[in-house]
C-alpha positions in Angstrom: 14.2 -23.1 -25.4 18.0 -23.8 -25.5 20.3 -23.3 -22.3 21.8 -20.0 -23.8 18.4 -18.7 -24.5 17.4 -19.2 -21.1 20.6 -18.1 -19.6 20.0 -15.1 -21.5 16.7 -14.4 -20.8 17.3 -15.0 -16.9 20.2 -12.4 -17.2 18.2 -9.8 -19.0 15.6 -10.3 -16.1 18.0 -9.7 -13.7 19.8 -6.9 -15.3 16.0 -5.1 -15.4 14.3 -6.3 -12.4 13.7 -4.2 -9.2 14.7 -6.9 -7.0 18.6 -6.9 -5.7 20.9 -9.7 -6.7 24.4 -9.5 -5.3 27.4 -11.5 -4.7 30.4 -11.3 -2.1 33.8 -12.9 -1.9 35.4 -14.5 1.2 36.0 -11.3 2.8 32.6 -10.0 2.3 33.2 -7.4 -0.2 30.6 -6.8 -3.2 31.7 -8.4 -6.3 28.5 -8.2 -8.1 25.4 -6.0 -7.7 22.8 -5.9 -10.3 21.7 -2.6 -11.3 18.6 -2.2 -8.7 21.1 -1.5 -5.9 22.1 1.9 -7.6 18.6 3.0 -7.9 17.8 1.8 -4.0 20.9 3.3 -2.2 21.3 6.4 -4.3 24.9 5.4 -4.9 26.7 4.4 -8.2 27.4 0.7 -8.5 31.1 1.6 -8.6 31.0 3.4 -5.3 29.8 0.3 -3.6 31.7 -2.8 -5.4 34.7 -3.5 -3.6 33.3 -2.3 -0.4 31.3 -4.2 2.1 27.7 -4.2 2.8 28.6 -3.0 6.5 29.9 0.3 5.0 26.4 1.2 4.5 24.6 0.1 7.6 24.0 1.0 11.1 26.7 -0.4 13.9 24.0 -2.8 15.1 22.8 -3.8 11.6 26.5 -4.3 10.5 27.6 -6.3 13.6 24.4 -8.7 13.2 25.1 -9.1 9.5 28.7 -9.6 10.1 27.8 -12.6 12.0 25.3 -13.8 9.3 28.0 -13.6 6.7 30.4 -15.8 9.0 27.5 -18.4 9.5 27.0 -18.4 5.6 30.8 -19.1 5.2 30.4 -22.0 7.8 27.8 -23.3 5.5 24.6 -22.0 6.8 21.8 -20.5 4.3 19.4 -17.6 5.4 16.1 -17.6 3.8 13.9 -14.3 4.6 16.7 -12.5 6.6 15.8 -9.1 7.3 18.3 -6.4 7.4 19.1 -2.5 7.3 20.4 -0.2 4.8 21.4 3.8 4.7 20.9 5.4 1.7 23.1 8.3 0.3 20.3 11.0 1.6 20.4 9.2 4.7 17.2 7.2 5.1 16.8 3.9 6.2 15.7 1.1 3.8 14.6 -2.5 5.0 15.4 -5.5 3.0 14.6 -8.9 3.1 17.4 -11.2 1.9 17.9 -14.9 0.9 21.6 -16.0 1.1 23.8 -19.1 0.7 27.4 -19.8 0.2 29.0 -19.8 -3.2 31.2 -22.9 -3.8 34.1 -23.3 -6.1 34.6 -26.7 -8.3 36.1 -28.4 -5.3 33.2 -27.7 -3.2 35.1 -25.1 -1.0 33.0 -22.0 0.3 34.5 -18.9 -1.6 31.9 -16.3 -0.9 28.1 -15.5 -0.3 25.2 -14.9 -2.9 21.8 -13.9 -2.9 18.7 -12.0 -3.8 17.2 -9.2 -1.6 13.7 -7.5 -1.7 13.0 -4.1 -0.9 10.3 -4.3 1.9 10.2 -0.7 3.3 6.4 0.5 3.8 5.5 -2.8 3.9 6.7 -3.7 7.4 3.1 -3.7 8.6 2.4 -6.7 6.8 5.5 -8.6 7.2 4.2 -11.4 9.4 1.6 -12.4 6.5 4.5 -11.8 4.1 7.0 -13.9 5.9 4.6 -17.0 6.4 3.9 -16.7 2.5 7.4 -16.7 1.5 8.4 -19.5 3.9 5.7 -21.4 2.5 7.1 -20.9 -0.9 10.6 -21.3 0.2 9.7 -24.6 1.5 7.8 -25.6 -1.7 10.5 -24.5 -3.6 13.5 -25.7 -1.9 12.0 -29.2 -1.7 11.4 -29.4 -5.6 14.4 -31.4 -6.8 14.9 -34.3 -9.2 15.4 -37.2 -7.0 12.9 -37.4 -3.9 12.4 -40.1 -1.3 10.4 -40.8 1.9 11.6 -42.9 4.4 10.6 -44.1 7.9 12.2 -42.2 10.5 12.6 -44.7 12.9 13.7 -47.6 10.7 15.2 -45.7 7.6 13.2 -48.0 5.2 11.8 -46.8 2.0 8.2 -45.8 2.0 8.1 -44.2 -1.4 10.3 -42.8 -4.0 9.9 -41.0 -7.4 10.6 -42.1 -10.7 13.5 -40.0 -11.2 14.8 -41.5 -8.1 14.4 -44.9 -9.7 15.8 -43.7 -13.2 18.8 -42.1 -11.5 19.8 -45.2 -9.2 18.9 -47.9 -11.9 16.8 -49.8 -8.9 13.1 -51.1 -9.5 10.4 -50.0 -7.4 10.1 -53.4 -5.8 13.7 -53.4 -4.8 13.7 -50.2 -2.9 10.4 -50.0 -1.1 10.6 -51.6 2.2 14.6 -51.8 2.1 16.9 -49.4 3.8 19.3 -47.2 1.4 22.3 -49.5 2.8 20.4 -52.7 2.3 20.0 -52.2 -1.9 23.5 -50.6 -1.8 22.5 -47.2 -2.8 24.8 -45.9 0.1 27.1 -47.9 3.0 26.4 -48.4 6.4 28.9 -46.2 7.4 27.0 -43.2 5.3 23.5 -44.2 6.7 24.8 -44.3 10.2 26.4 -40.4 9.6 22.7 -39.3 8.0 21.0 -40.9 11.3 23.6 -39.0 13.4 22.7 -35.7 11.6 19.1 -36.2 11.4 19.0 -37.2 15.5 21.2 -34.0 16.2 19.6 -31.6 14.1 16.4 -32.9 13.0 17.2 -32.1 9.2 19.8 -32.5 6.5 21.2 -29.7 5.0 23.3 -29.7 1.7 24.8 -33.1 2.8 27.2 -34.1 -0.2 27.5 -37.7 -0.7 28.7 -40.6 -3.1 26.1 -42.8 -4.1 26.2 -46.0 -6.1 23.8 -46.9 -9.1 22.6 -50.7 -9.6 25.2 -51.0 -12.4 28.1 -50.1 -10.2 28.7 -46.3 -11.3 28.6 -43.6 -8.7 26.8 -40.3 -8.8 28.0 -37.4 -6.9 24.7 -35.8 -5.0 23.8 -32.7 -2.8 21.0 -34.3 -0.2 18.4 -32.2 1.7 16.1 -33.6 4.3 12.9 -32.7 6.1 11.2 -34.6 9.0 7.5 -34.6 7.8 4.3 -36.4 9.3 2.2 -38.6 7.1 -0.8 -40.4 8.9 0.6 -39.7 12.3 4.0 -41.3 11.2 7.1 -39.6 11.3 9.2 -39.8 8.2 12.1 -38.1 6.5 11.8 -36.5 3.0 14.9 -36.2 1.1 15.8 -34.3 -1.9 18.9 -35.4 -3.9 20.3 -33.3 -6.8 23.0 -34.9 -9.4 26.1 -32.3 -8.7 28.1 -33.6 -11.7 29.0 -30.8 -13.8 26.6 -31.5 -16.6 24.0 -32.1 -14.4 24.6 -28.7 -12.0 24.5 -26.9 -15.1 21.0 -28.4 -16.0 19.6 -27.7 -12.7 20.9 -24.3 -12.4 19.0 -23.2 -15.4 15.9 -25.0 -14.5 16.1 -23.1 -11.0 16.8 -19.9 -12.5 13.6 -20.7 -15.1 11.4 -21.8 -11.9 12.3 -18.5 -10.0 11.8 -16.1 -12.8 8.3 -18.1 -13.6 7.4 -17.9 -10.2 8.4 -14.2 -9.9 6.5 -13.1 -13.2 3.7 -15.1 -12.4 3.4 -13.4 -9.2 3.7 -9.8 -9.9 0.4 -7.7 -10.3 1.4 -6.2 -13.3 0.7 -7.9 -16.9 3.4 -9.8 -18.3 3.5 -11.9 -21.4 6.6 -13.3 -23.5 6.2 -13.3 -27.3 7.6 -14.8 -30.2 8.2 -12.5 -33.2 6.5 -13.6 -36.4 7.9 -12.1 -39.8 6.8 -11.6 -43.2 8.1 -13.1 -46.5 10.2 -9.7 -46.7 11.7 -10.2 -43.1 9.4 -7.5 -41.6 7.6 -7.9 -38.2 3.8 -8.7 -39.1 2.5 -10.2 -36.1 3.4 -12.0 -32.6 2.5 -15.4 -30.8 2.0 -15.2 -27.2 4.5 -17.8 -25.5 3.7 -17.1 -21.8 1.3 -14.9 -19.7 1.0 -14.3 -16.2 -2.3 -14.1 -13.9 -2.3 -10.3 -14.3 -2.4 -10.8 -18.2 -5.2 -13.0 -17.8 -7.3 -10.5 -15.8 -6.4 -7.8 -18.5 -7.6 -9.7 -21.7 -10.2 -11.7 -19.7 -9.3 -14.6 -21.0 -7.4 -18.0 -19.2 -3.8 -18.6 -19.9 -5.0 -21.6 -22.0 -6.7 -19.3 -24.5 -4.0 -16.7 -24.7 -0.7 -18.9 -25.1 0.0 -20.2 -28.4 -2.6 -17.5 -30.0 -1.5 -14.5 -32.3 -2.0 -10.8 -31.2 -4.2 -10.7 -34.3 -6.2 -13.3 -32.8 -7.1 -11.4 -29.8 -7.3 -7.7 -31.4 -8.2 -8.2 -35.0 -8.1 -4.3 -35.7 -5.3 -2.5 -34.0 -5.9 1.3 -33.9 -3.9 2.2 -30.9 -0.3 2.5 -32.6 0.9 -0.3 -30.0 1.9 -3.1 -32.6 4.1 -0.1 -34.5 5.7 0.4 -31.1 6.2 -3.3 -31.0 8.0 -3.7 -34.5 10.1 -0.8 -33.6 11.5 -2.7 -30.5 11.9 -6.0 -32.8 13.7 -3.9 -35.3 16.2 -1.9 -33.2 16.7 -4.1 -30.3 15.8 -1.1 -28.0 13.4 -1.1 -25.1 10.5 1.0 -25.2 7.6 2.4 -22.8 4.4 3.0 -24.7 1.0 4.3 -23.5 -2.1 3.8 -25.4 -6.0 3.6 -25.3 -7.5 0.5 -26.0 -11.1 0.4 -27.5 -11.0 -3.1 -27.4 -11.1 -3.3 -23.6 -12.1 0.2 -23.2 -9.2 1.1 -20.9 -5.6 3.0 -20.8 -2.4 0.9 -20.7 1.3 1.5 -20.4 3.7 -0.9 -21.8 7.2 -1.6 -21.3 8.9 -3.9 -23.9 12.3 -5.2 -24.3 14.1 -8.0 -26.5 15.2 -11.1 -24.5 16.1 -12.9 -27.7 16.4 -12.5 -31.2 13.0 -13.4 -32.1 11.2 -12.8 -28.7 10.0 -9.7 -26.7 8.8 -9.6 -22.9 6.0 -7.2 -22.4 5.0 -5.5 -19.0 1.2 -4.4 -19.2 0.0 -1.9 -16.7 -3.8 -0.8 -16.5 -3.5 3.0 -16.0 -6.9 3.9 -16.5 -7.4 5.5 -13.1 -4.3 7.1 -13.5 -5.5 8.9 -16.7 -8.6 9.8 -15.1 -7.0 11.7 -12.2 -4.7 13.3 -14.7 -7.6 14.3 -16.9 -9.4 15.9 -13.7 -6.1 18.1 -13.0 -5.6 19.2 -16.5 -9.4 20.5 -16.3 -8.7 22.2 -13.1 -5.4 24.0 -14.3 -7.3 25.2 -17.7 -10.0 26.6 -15.2 -7.5 28.0 -13.1 -5.5 29.7 -16.2 -8.7 31.0 -17.6 -9.9 32.1 -14.5 -7.8 35.1 -13.8 -8.8 36.6 -17.4 -12.2 35.8 -17.3 -13.0 36.8 -13.8 -11.2 40.3 -14.5 -13.3 41.0 -17.6 -16.6 39.8 -15.9 -15.6 42.4 -12.9 -15.0 45.1 -15.4 -18.2 44.7 -17.4 -20.3 44.5 -14.2 -19.2 48.0 -12.7 -19.7 49.1 -16.6 -23.3 47.9 -16.9 -23.8 48.7 -13.2 -24.4 52.5 -13.7 -26.5 51.7 -17.2 -28.5 49.0 -15.1 -29.4 51.5 -12.3 -30.3 54.2 -14.3 -32.6 52.4 -17.2 -33.9 51.0 -13.9 -34.9 54.5 -12.6 -36.0 55.8 -15.9 -38.3 52.6 -15.9 -39.8 53.7 -12.6 -40.1 57.3 -13.4 -41.5 56.7 -16.9 -44.5 54.5 -15.9 -47.0 56.6 -17.4 -45.6 56.5 -20.9 -46.4 53.1 -22.1 -44.0 53.2 -25.4 -41.0 54.5 -23.0 -41.9 51.9 -20.6 -41.8 49.1 -23.3 -38.6 50.0 -24.7 -37.0 50.4 -21.1 -38.4 47.1 -20.1 -36.9 45.4 -23.3 -33.5 47.0 -22.4 -33.9 45.7 -18.9 -34.3 42.3 -19.8 -31.3 42.7 -22.2 -29.2 44.1 -19.6 -30.4 41.6 -17.3 -29.4 38.4 -19.6 -25.9 40.0 -20.0 -25.7 40.3 -15.9 -26.7 36.6 -16.2 -23.8 35.9 -18.6 -21.3 37.8 -16.4 -22.2 35.8 -13.3 -22.0 32.6 -15.1 -18.4 33.9 -16.2 -17.6 34.8 -13.0 -18.7 31.7 -11.7 -16.8 29.6 -14.0 -13.9 31.8 -13.6 -13.4 32.0 -9.7 -16.3 29.9 -8.9 -18.3 32.6 -6.7 -18.0 31.0 -3.3 -21.4 29.5 -2.9 -23.7 30.8 -0.5 -24.5 27.5 1.0 -28.0 26.3 2.6 -28.5 23.1 4.1 -32.0 21.7 2.9 -34.0 18.9 0.5 -32.8 19.0 -3.3 -36.4 18.2 -4.3 -38.8 19.7 -5.3 -36.3 22.6 -6.3 -34.5 20.1 -8.6 -37.9 19.1 -10.1 -39.0 22.7 -10.7 -35.7 23.6 -12.3 -35.8 20.6 -14.6 -39.7 21.3 -15.6 -38.6 25.0 -16.2 -36.2 24.0 -18.6 -38.0 21.8 -20.5 -40.7 24.2 -21.2 -41.9 24.4 -24.5 -40.0 21.3 -25.5 -40.9 18.0 -26.7 -39.2 16.0 -24.1 -40.6 14.6 -21.2 -39.5 13.9 -17.7 -39.4 10.7 -15.5 -38.3 10.6 -11.8 -36.9 8.2 -9.4 -36.0 9.5 -6.5 -35.1 7.6 -3.1 -37.6 8.3 -0.3 -34.8 8.6 2.1 -32.8 11.2 0.3 -30.3 13.2 2.4 -30.2 17.2 2.7 -27.2 18.9 1.3 -25.9 21.9 1.6 -26.0 23.8 -1.8 -26.3 27.3 -3.4 -29.6 27.4 -4.9 -28.6 29.6 -7.7 -25.5 27.5 -8.6 -27.1 24.6 -8.5 -29.8 25.7 -10.6 -27.2 26.5 -13.4 -25.8 23.1 -13.3 -29.4 21.3 -13.6 -30.3 23.9 -16.1 -27.4 23.5 -18.3 -27.6 19.6 -18.1 -31.1 19.6 -19.1 -30.8 21.9 -21.9 -27.9 20.0 -23.4 -30.1 17.0 -23.2 -33.0 18.6 -24.7 -30.7 19.8 -27.7 -29.4 16.0 -28.1 -33.1 15.0 -28.6 -34.2 17.3 -31.4 -37.2 15.0 -32.2 -38.3 15.0 -28.6 -37.9 12.0 -26.0 -37.5 11.4 -22.5 -35.2 12.1 -19.8 -34.5 10.4 -16.5 -33.8 12.2 -13.2 -32.7 10.1 -10.5 -31.3 10.6 -7.1 -30.0 8.3 -4.5 -27.6 8.4 -1.3 -23.8 7.2 -1.8 -21.2 6.8 0.6 -17.7 6.4 -0.3 -14.6 5.6 1.5 -11.4 7.6 1.2 -10.0 7.5 -2.3 -12.6 5.4 -3.4 -14.2 7.8 -6.1 -11.4 10.6 -6.8 -11.6 13.5 -6.2 -14.2 13.0 -3.8 -13.2 12.6 -0.1 -14.6 9.8 1.9 -18.2 10.3 3.4 -22.0 10.6 2.4 -22.9 12.0 -0.8 -26.2 12.5 -2.8 -26.1 11.4 -6.7 -28.0 13.2 -8.9 -28.0 11.4 -12.1 -29.9 12.9 -15.5 -29.9 10.4 -18.4 -31.2 11.2 -21.8 -32.0 9.1 -24.8 -30.1 11.2 -27.1 -27.7 10.8 -29.9 -24.7 10.6 -27.2 -21.0 11.5 -27.6 -17.9 9.7 -28.8 -15.0 9.1 -26.8 -13.0 12.1 -28.2 -15.9 14.6 -27.6 -16.4 13.0 -23.9 -12.8 13.9 -23.2 -13.1 17.8 -23.8 -16.8 18.3 -22.6 -15.8 20.2 -19.6 -13.0 22.2 -21.3 -13.8 26.3 -21.1 -14.9 27.4 -24.3 -15.3 23.9 -26.3 -18.4 23.4 -28.0 -20.1 21.3 -30.7 -22.8 23.8 -31.3 -22.3 26.4 -33.9 -23.8 29.4 -31.8 -22.4 27.6 -28.3 -20.1 29.9 -26.2 -18.4 26.4 -24.4 -19.2 27.9 -20.7 -22.2 25.9 -19.9 -20.5 22.8 -18.7 -17.3 24.2 -17.8 -19.2 26.3 -15.5 -21.1 22.9 -14.2 -17.7 21.7 -13.5 -16.6 24.7 -11.7 -19.8 24.9 -9.6 -19.8 21.5 -8.7 -16.0 21.3 -7.6 -16.8 24.3 -5.3 -19.4 22.5 -4.1 -17.0 20.1 -2.9 -18.3 17.4 -5.0 -17.7 15.9 -8.6 -19.3 15.6 -12.1 -18.8 12.4 -14.2 -20.6 11.6 -17.4 -21.2 8.3 -19.3 -22.0 8.1 -22.9 -21.7 6.1 -26.2 -22.9 7.2 -29.8 -26.6 6.0 -30.3 -27.0 5.3 -26.5 -27.6 8.8 -24.9 -25.7 10.5 -22.2 -25.9 10.4 -18.3 -24.5 13.0 -16.3 -23.7 12.4 -12.5 -23.7 15.2 -9.9 -22.5 14.0 -6.6 -23.0 16.7 -3.5 -21.8 16.3 -0.2 -24.5 15.1 2.5 -23.9 16.6 5.9 -25.5 14.9 8.7 -27.7 17.9 8.9 -31.6 17.5 8.5 -32.7 21.0 9.1 -33.1 23.6 6.5 -32.5 27.4 6.7 -35.6 29.2 5.6 -35.9 32.4 4.1 -39.0 34.8 3.5 -39.7 35.7 0.1 -42.1 38.4 0.8 -41.1 41.7 -0.9 -42.1 44.9 0.9 -41.0 48.3 -0.8 -38.5 49.6 1.7 -38.6 53.1 3.2 -35.5 54.4 4.8 -34.5 57.8 6.5 -31.3 59.4 7.5 -28.0 59.8 5.4 -26.5 57.1 3.1 -22.9 57.4 2.1 -22.0 55.7 -1.3 -18.8 54.7 -2.1 -17.5 53.2 -5.2 -14.8 54.3 -7.7 -17.3 54.3 -10.7 -19.2 57.8 -10.9 -22.1 56.3 -12.9 -22.4 53.3 -10.4 -22.3 56.1 -7.4 -25.0 58.3 -9.0 -27.4 55.3 -9.8 -27.1 53.8 -6.6 -27.5 57.4 -5.1 -30.7 57.8 -7.1 -32.4 54.7 -5.9 -31.5 55.6 -2.3 -33.2 58.9 -2.7 -36.3 57.4 -4.1 -36.2 54.9 -1.0 -36.0 58.0 1.4 -32.5 58.7 2.1 -30.2 61.5 1.9 -27.2 60.7 -0.2 -23.4 61.5 -0.1 -20.9 59.9 -2.4 -17.0 59.2 -2.1 -14.5 57.7 -4.9 -12.5 55.9 -2.5 -12.3 54.7 1.1 -10.2 58.0 2.3 -12.8 60.2 1.1 -15.5 58.3 3.4 -14.1 59.5 7.1 -14.4 63.4 6.2 -18.1 62.7 5.1 -18.8 61.2 8.5 -17.0 63.8 10.3 -18.8 66.6 8.7 -22.6 65.0 8.9 -22.0 64.1 12.4 -20.8 67.8 13.1 -23.9 69.0 11.5 -26.1 66.5 13.7 -27.2 64.5 10.8 -27.6 60.7 11.5 -25.8 58.4 9.1 -28.0 55.2 8.7 -26.7 53.3 5.8 -23.4 53.0 4.1 -22.7 51.2 1.0 -19.1 50.3 -0.1 -17.2 48.9 -3.3 -15.3 46.0 -1.7 -12.2 47.1 -3.9 -10.8 50.2 -5.1 -7.9 49.8 -7.7 -4.7 51.8 -6.0 -6.9 53.2 -2.9 -8.5 52.0 0.4 -11.8 49.5 -0.6 -14.7 48.8 1.5 -12.8 45.9 3.5 -9.8 48.1 4.8 -12.2 50.7 5.8 -15.3 48.7 7.4 -14.0 48.5 10.9 -13.1 52.3 11.5 -16.6 53.3 9.8 -18.4 51.1 12.3 -16.3 52.6 15.2 -17.1 56.0 14.0 -20.7 55.5 13.0 -21.5 52.5 15.2 -25.4 52.6 14.3 -25.2 52.8 10.7 -26.0 49.7 8.4 -22.8 48.7 6.2 -23.3 47.0 2.9 -20.5 45.7 0.8 -21.1 45.7 -2.9 -18.7 44.4 -5.8 -18.7 42.8 -9.3 -16.7 39.9 -7.8 -18.5 36.9 -6.4 -15.6 34.7 -5.6 -14.5 36.8 -2.7 -15.3 35.3 0.7 -16.3 38.6 2.0 -19.4 38.5 -0.4 -20.3 35.0 0.6 -19.7 35.8 4.3 -20.1 39.5 5.0 -20.8 39.2 8.7 -17.5 37.7 9.2 -15.5 40.3 8.0 -17.6 43.5 10.0 -20.6 44.3 7.1 -24.2 43.8 7.7 -24.8 42.2 4.2 -23.5 41.7 0.8 -25.0 42.9 -2.8 -23.6 41.7 -6.0 -23.1 44.6 -8.9 -25.0 45.3 -11.2 -28.5 44.9 -9.1 -31.8 46.8 -9.7 -33.6 49.0 -7.1 -36.2 46.3 -6.1 -33.2 44.1 -4.8 -31.6 46.8 -3.2 -34.8 47.7 -1.3 -35.4 43.9 -0.7 -32.1 43.8 0.9 -32.5 46.8 2.9 -36.0 45.8 4.2 -34.6 42.1 5.4 -31.8 44.1 7.3 -34.5 46.5 8.9 -36.7 43.7 10.1 -33.8 41.8 11.5 -32.7 44.9 13.8 -36.3 45.3 14.6 -36.8 41.8 15.7 -33.3 42.2 17.9 
């Protein structure tokens, strides 16, 4: 690579680097700033140039930096010097600076220059960083053309490098064991000056000297020296650089190249430098890797030796990502480009930033953004669910209200028509059909708003086993289990989790039309914060359901949780979307792994709190017999009538109201007549009027002995999942059958008797 090419590469690097390059004149005014300063401080470069850095600092920082500037102008250099600056919006940023003097052709100091690194937010690690950079600085500063080691006490050479011999013209035998003055490399007076400097300062720092070659010619050099210990012996390590005009230019380029290489090799982003290859018509057809850093080695899974020299087509024979087309655009136009793509070859998403560094070279930064893409995909799913939630929830609620009256009346007709077998048969079929419709609306509500889970804490098994076995009934699929013996208890809603397991198992059965095996496993997991997004840190149970079916390609896998997306001709696309919604509202997450021909595995993660007890409920059904007056408040007349008929059959006298404001006159009239109000069932919300939530407190005050139940077609409202917190004794979701209402009333009656 020529000097011009290297200079151009270095200049492009400086201009595009996030690090901060600067130069000031002898009055401390900024004469050059790299573009990164503009982004850091929030000022345009023309607002900073011509001013001193102290204009952007606190009084203390400005005073300290002015002293530092004076020291540099006196010949000192500063490595890892920390300073503070104010941004345009008033924030403080912390910079780590490497500073040195700028010399003119005569060696006079005419200003300062350096590089600064933004270390804001990383100050907690500054000790480790400082040690690392001090080590780097020492190695970097002591890498030179001419190197020698002398005994500190005698000044005699212990060793010199080959470049020292070449530059001086002396042989190794002439040098080793003698002083520099004895062989004529320097004079005795110069040696005395060196000894004095080392004795007083302990080092040699940028000392300019005139050296004498063996052939009589002279060499102008800049010397550095450090005292080191070798086998318990104090020695002086010196590095001398030829500072003649030609040599100075060469060494500057080498230093810039080394700095570029060191920085590029150390960054966490993948980087490679490539040579554009053209076909016979002059069109880019491939590229060859010229250099690659460690991060890029990790991305491609190959050592640098197996990358450099290879063509892109050698590493990726069949590029389907569109990446190479983007590369060709940069090659033809010379314009920098950012490109994002998915690589089937490496199974990951990448973001690249490419820019042309020379007519036939392109530098590329490569960042693995797979984790970010997964998070974005989850957010998109959430946004889709929220957008459709309002619509789906409203439809399901209205539908529940409509079928509530139908459901209740058919249920009542079924009870009344028990003696007529054909009537009972047809009514039973109607009840079954409406019950399926009720299940669909509940599923739609769960998808839409989630239906806040009615959580109980307990073991997941045998509940999951029974759910799986029921879903497999009549199929040619068998199940094997691998359940951890120490599986933790979870807090979950049985009905909702049952929907999740049922949907996943049914999908597995459909993926294996000729039969097969599914594997259900459950293990305890523990994650740190941010370890498995979107889960928070803590204990979880992972339920895995693995099938041996046809599997799914990536393009389908990305959409399976989308609402209304289905690959089945008669599918409605709510199953897995509902699963996603339910698990999310359990504060868990659901993941899936699948490849065509290798089956699918669904992983459901549920929080596992440190609670071992399980809330037990009784399943004994007893027909409730009530008494007294019951008030039913609902804005749908057909719902009021059907609930009223149910209550009449259960032994109550019934009054009804169309809204909350109509309830209180009924209470007053009943109490005036000496009738006891024992039960009130309120619709949660009434459009444009008072609903159950608004009147429950006053209703309890006026009729303190009554049992008050809230009813709604919305399952997502917290009042429905936690009714007692809002003043109700219980809740019941519309539509419901008389047996469900009877069971609830009997349960409440038993609770009251046990108090």
